Backbone bond lengths (Angstrom), bond angles and torsions (degrees), N, CA, C in turn:
res aa  C-N    CA-C-N  psi(-1)  N-CA   C-N-CA  omega(-1)  CA-C   N-CA-C  phi
1 M - - - 1.447 - - 1.524 109.48 -
2 S 1.318 114.31 130.75 1.461 121.90 -176.65 1.543 110.02 -84.76
3 K 1.336 116.08 153.10 1.415 118.87 175.56 1.491 112.85 -71.24
4 Y 1.323 118.17 -9.76 1.492 123.20 178.55 1.568 111.70 -104.00
5 N 1.305 120.12 8.01 1.462 119.62 -177.02 1.519 112.90 -59.13
6 I 1.301 118.31 -36.44 1.483 121.18 177.02 1.512 110.00 -61.07
7 L 1.317 117.16 -43.32 1.471 121.36 178.24 1.542 109.94 -63.65
8 W 1.348 116.70 -47.78 1.460 119.43 -178.23 1.495 110.69 -60.97
9 E 1.303 121.02 -39.39 1.446 124.57 178.75 1.565 109.05 -65.97
10 Y 1.301 117.57 -38.35 1.494 121.39 176.32 1.515 109.32 -62.23
11 V 1.325 117.14 -48.54 1.472 122.54 -177.97 1.530 108.16 -59.85
12 Q 1.322 118.45 -47.80 1.455 122.17 179.71 1.519 110.03 -59.25
13 G 1.269 118.27 -41.64 1.483 124.30 -177.56 1.492 111.79 -66.41
14 K 1.330 120.50 -25.76 1.497 122.36 178.67 1.506 110.00 -61.41
15 G 1.332 117.73 -41.28 1.445 121.99 177.06 1.522 117.17 70.19
16 T 1.318 119.03 0.79 1.421 122.50 -178.05 1.533 110.45 -87.46
17 Q 1.328 116.17 159.70 1.451 121.21 -176.22 1.518 111.84 -64.33
18 S 1.352 116.43 -41.63 1.487 120.63 -176.38 1.515 108.15 -155.42
19 F 1.302 116.52 141.30 1.472 119.53 174.12 1.519 110.15 -156.64
20 K 1.319 114.83 167.21 1.448 120.55 -177.14 1.523 109.53 -121.43
21 L 1.322 115.76 139.73 1.482 121.11 172.49 1.508 109.23 -124.86
22 T 1.315 118.65 145.86 1.469 121.86 174.11 1.529 108.48 -80.89
23 F 1.286 115.61 161.97 1.451 121.04 176.16 1.504 109.20 -57.88
24 E 1.363 115.91 -40.78 1.478 118.70 179.21 1.516 112.89 -61.89
25 E 1.334 115.04 -43.45 1.506 119.52 177.05 1.523 110.91 -59.46
26 I 1.329 117.46 -43.42 1.409 122.14 -179.86 1.538 111.00 -62.69
27 E 1.334 114.56 -43.56 1.457 118.47 178.77 1.554 109.65 -62.32
28 N 1.321 118.26 -39.23 1.476 120.26 179.41 1.530 111.47 -68.44
29 I 1.302 119.21 -37.08 1.476 122.99 178.21 1.533 111.16 -70.97
30 A 1.349 115.55 -50.05 1.479 120.37 -173.60 1.552 112.41 -83.45
31 G 1.326 116.67 -20.95 1.437 119.65 -178.44 1.524 114.24 81.35
32 I 1.397 114.49 4.82 1.429 119.73 178.12 1.516 108.85 -141.24
33 P 1.314 117.14 151.45 1.505 117.93 179.22 1.523 110.65 -77.27
34 I 1.322 114.04 156.90 1.453 120.02 173.13 1.529 108.05 -73.33
35 D 1.362 113.78 132.99 1.468 118.13 176.00 1.567 107.43 -131.48
36 H 1.297 116.12 -174.58 1.462 118.42 -178.08 1.512 113.71 -62.16
37 Y 1.326 117.91 -21.88 1.450 120.82 178.95 1.549 111.71 -71.15
38 F 1.335 116.88 -15.66 1.458 120.77 178.94 1.542 109.14 -53.73
39 L 1.330 116.89 -37.05 1.446 119.61 -178.62 1.512 111.54 -63.53
40 K 1.314 116.93 -34.09 1.487 122.54 179.62 1.543 109.17 -70.13
41 Y 1.330 117.36 -41.95 1.468 122.65 -175.35 1.518 113.22 -77.86
42 K 1.310 118.74 -23.80 1.460 121.85 -169.93 1.550 111.35 -59.09
43 K 1.341 119.32 -23.97 1.452 122.06 178.78 1.540 112.01 -63.86
44 E 1.337 115.74 -26.60 1.478 121.15 179.03 1.539 112.63 -60.45
45 L 1.321 115.09 -29.18 1.479 121.36 -172.78 1.539 109.90 -62.87
46 M 1.344 118.10 -27.18 1.460 120.83 -178.10 1.558 109.56 -60.16
47 E 1.307 117.53 -31.58 1.450 119.95 177.42 1.521 113.39 -63.37
48 Y 1.330 116.13 -20.30 1.446 123.07 178.59 1.564 113.21 -97.83
49 G 1.342 116.37 5.33 1.447 121.14 176.70 1.504 115.78 87.48
50 Y 1.332 116.22 13.35 1.476 121.12 179.80 1.537 109.86 -132.87
51 Q 1.314 114.22 167.69 1.444 120.66 172.87 1.526 109.75 -138.00
52 V 1.303 114.72 154.32 1.486 118.80 175.28 1.513 106.30 -80.32
53 G 1.321 114.68 127.13 1.447 120.97 177.45 1.511 109.15 -91.71
54 K 1.292 117.31 -121.81 1.452 121.02 -176.51 1.527 110.89 -81.40
55 I 1.348 115.01 134.72 1.446 121.92 171.97 1.512 107.26 -108.21
56 S 1.332 118.07 117.29 1.467 121.53 -178.87 1.520 109.68 -104.03
57 M 1.336 115.92 111.59 1.448 120.19 178.00 1.522 108.73 -72.87
58 K 1.329 118.19 -30.61 1.475 120.28 179.78 1.515 111.17 -66.63
59 E 1.344 115.61 -50.00 1.472 121.13 -178.37 1.515 112.42 -85.40
60 K 1.302 115.89 -13.07 1.486 122.14 -178.94 1.528 110.61 60.06
61 T 1.354 114.49 52.34 1.457 121.98 -178.72 1.516 109.63 -135.17
62 V 1.348 114.92 160.25 1.472 123.43 175.46 1.545 107.55 -132.20
63 I 1.296 118.60 129.88 1.421 123.85 175.33 1.519 108.58 -97.56
64 F 1.332 115.98 132.39 1.453 124.23 176.84 1.512 110.80 -112.02
65 N 1.356 115.14 130.96 1.441 120.66 -177.76 1.537 112.20 -120.14
66 K 1.318 117.46 133.26 1.450 121.19 176.75 1.529 110.66 -72.50
67 L 1.329 115.87 136.57 1.454 120.02 177.34 1.532 109.86 -78.84
68 D 1.293 116.86 149.16 1.459 122.01 -179.26 1.464 112.37 -75.76
């Protein structure tokens, strides 16, 4: 079980084609802050039908896109 499973389940539950979450929103959902390991774990999201799109360090946001 990944430390981001709660986040991945939330993303899957959204069901929308594409959406953006702030780092703060992600921390509130997952219960942990985003760190550099997030890049390692983001591949897990594909099992839930989504992928991590753009990560903006300036805006502190992550875009999630639904896989076709």
